[in-house]
C-alpha positions in Angstrom: -75.2 -49.4 114.0 -73.4 -50.9 110.7 -70.4 -53.2 112.1 -67.0 -53.6 110.0 -67.9 -56.3 108.1 -71.7 -54.4 107.0 -69.0 -51.1 106.0 -66.5 -53.3 103.8 -69.7 -55.4 102.3 -70.9 -51.6 101.0 -67.3 -51.0 100.3 -66.8 -48.0 102.7 -63.9 -49.7 103.9 -61.4 -51.0 101.3 -60.9 -54.9 101.6 -59.3 -57.8 99.6 -63.0 -58.7 97.9 -62.3 -62.3 96.4 -66.8 -62.7 95.7 -69.6 -61.0 95.8 -73.8 -62.1 95.0 -76.7 -60.1 96.0 -76.4 -61.3 99.4 -73.7 -62.1 100.2 -69.2 -61.0 100.4 -66.3 -62.9 100.9 -63.1 -61.1 101.7 -59.4 -61.6 102.1 -59.1 -61.9 106.3 -56.4 -58.9 107.2 -55.3 -61.3 109.9 -55.1 -64.4 107.8 -53.7 -67.9 109.3 -53.1 -68.5 105.8 -52.7 -66.5 102.5 -55.9 -66.9 101.1 -57.8 -66.8 105.1 -61.3 -65.7 103.3 -63.9 -64.4 105.1 -67.5 -65.0 104.3 -70.2 -62.5 105.5 -74.3 -62.1 104.6 -74.6 -58.6 103.4 -78.2 -58.1 105.0 -78.3 -59.9 107.9 -75.7 -58.3 111.1 -76.4 -60.5 113.8 -73.5 -61.7 115.8 -74.7 -65.6 116.2 -74.9 -68.1 112.6 -77.7 -70.0 114.1 -79.9 -67.1 114.5 -79.9 -66.4 111.3 -83.1 -67.5 109.3 -83.4 -70.8 107.1 -83.0 -69.1 103.4 -80.2 -66.5 104.8 -78.5 -70.0 106.4 -78.5 -72.4 103.8 -77.8 -69.2 101.0 -75.1 -68.4 103.3 -73.2 -71.9 102.8 -74.3 -72.4 99.5 -72.3 -69.2 98.8 -68.9 -70.9 100.7 -68.6 -73.6 98.8 -68.6 -72.0 96.0 -65.6 -69.6 97.5 -64.1 -72.4 98.8 -64.0 -74.1 95.6 -62.4 -71.1 94.2 -59.8 -70.7 97.0 -59.0 -74.6 96.4 -58.3 -73.6 92.8 -56.4 -70.7 93.5 -54.2 -71.0 96.1 -52.5 -74.7 96.7 -53.6 -76.5 99.4 -54.7 -80.1 101.1 -58.1 -79.1 101.9 -60.2 -75.5 102.8 -61.0 -75.8 106.3 -64.0 -74.2 107.8 -64.1 -72.6 111.2 -67.4 -70.4 112.9 -66.1 -68.7 115.5 -67.8 -65.2 115.8 -66.4 -64.0 118.4 -64.3 -60.8 117.1 -67.0 -58.7 115.2 -70.7 -59.3 116.1 -71.4 -60.2 112.5 -72.5 -63.7 111.5 -68.6 -64.9 109.3 -67.6 -68.3 108.2 -63.5 -68.6 108.0 -62.2 -70.2 105.2 -59.0 -71.7 105.3 -56.1 -73.4 103.2 -54.8 -76.0 104.4 -51.1 -78.2 104.3 -52.5 -79.7 108.1 -54.7 -79.6 110.9 -52.7 -77.8 112.6 -53.1 -74.9 110.2 -56.4 -73.9 111.7 -55.1 -72.7 115.5 -56.6 -69.3 116.2 -53.8 -69.3 118.8 -50.9 -69.2 116.7 -48.7 -66.9 115.7 -50.2 -65.5 112.5 -47.8 -64.5 108.9 -47.6 -61.5 107.5 -48.4 -60.9 103.9 -47.7 -57.5 101.7 -50.7 -55.8 100.5 -49.3 -57.0 96.4 -49.2 -60.7 97.3 -52.7 -60.1 99.4 -54.3 -57.9 96.3 -52.7 -61.1 94.0 -54.1 -63.8 95.6 -57.9 -62.6 95.8 -57.7 -60.9 92.2 -56.6 -64.7 91.7 -59.7 -66.3 94.0 -61.8 -64.0 92.3 -60.7 -65.4 88.7 -61.7 -68.6 90.0 -64.9 -68.4 91.7 -66.0 -66.4 88.3 -65.2 -69.2 86.0 -68.0 -71.3 88.5 
């Protein structure tokens, strides 16, 4: 049975897409730590543990995530883009890219801010625009 992330990548479930390639997909987290919090996933592999990925998929995922992080930092004012790989909630490998002002901004236990659909759509469009320039 396909994961929710596979359904998102296939367009079966709507998302705020920020980047896409043949093998990878990036979209805004719907429960973000900060505006611009992005999830990066492999499209063709649903394994829930990043270190189970074959070498080509693993390296390709990180290369794609790097490009998305560069676009994210250009689109969303922040000091750094933080990276986390947890994989505890959705059984599909995913990398979190989070705009940071401080190290505490990468605390998944803190209360999540809320953003309007318009803010999310505008942010996704800005990141995608920066991604397409790379």
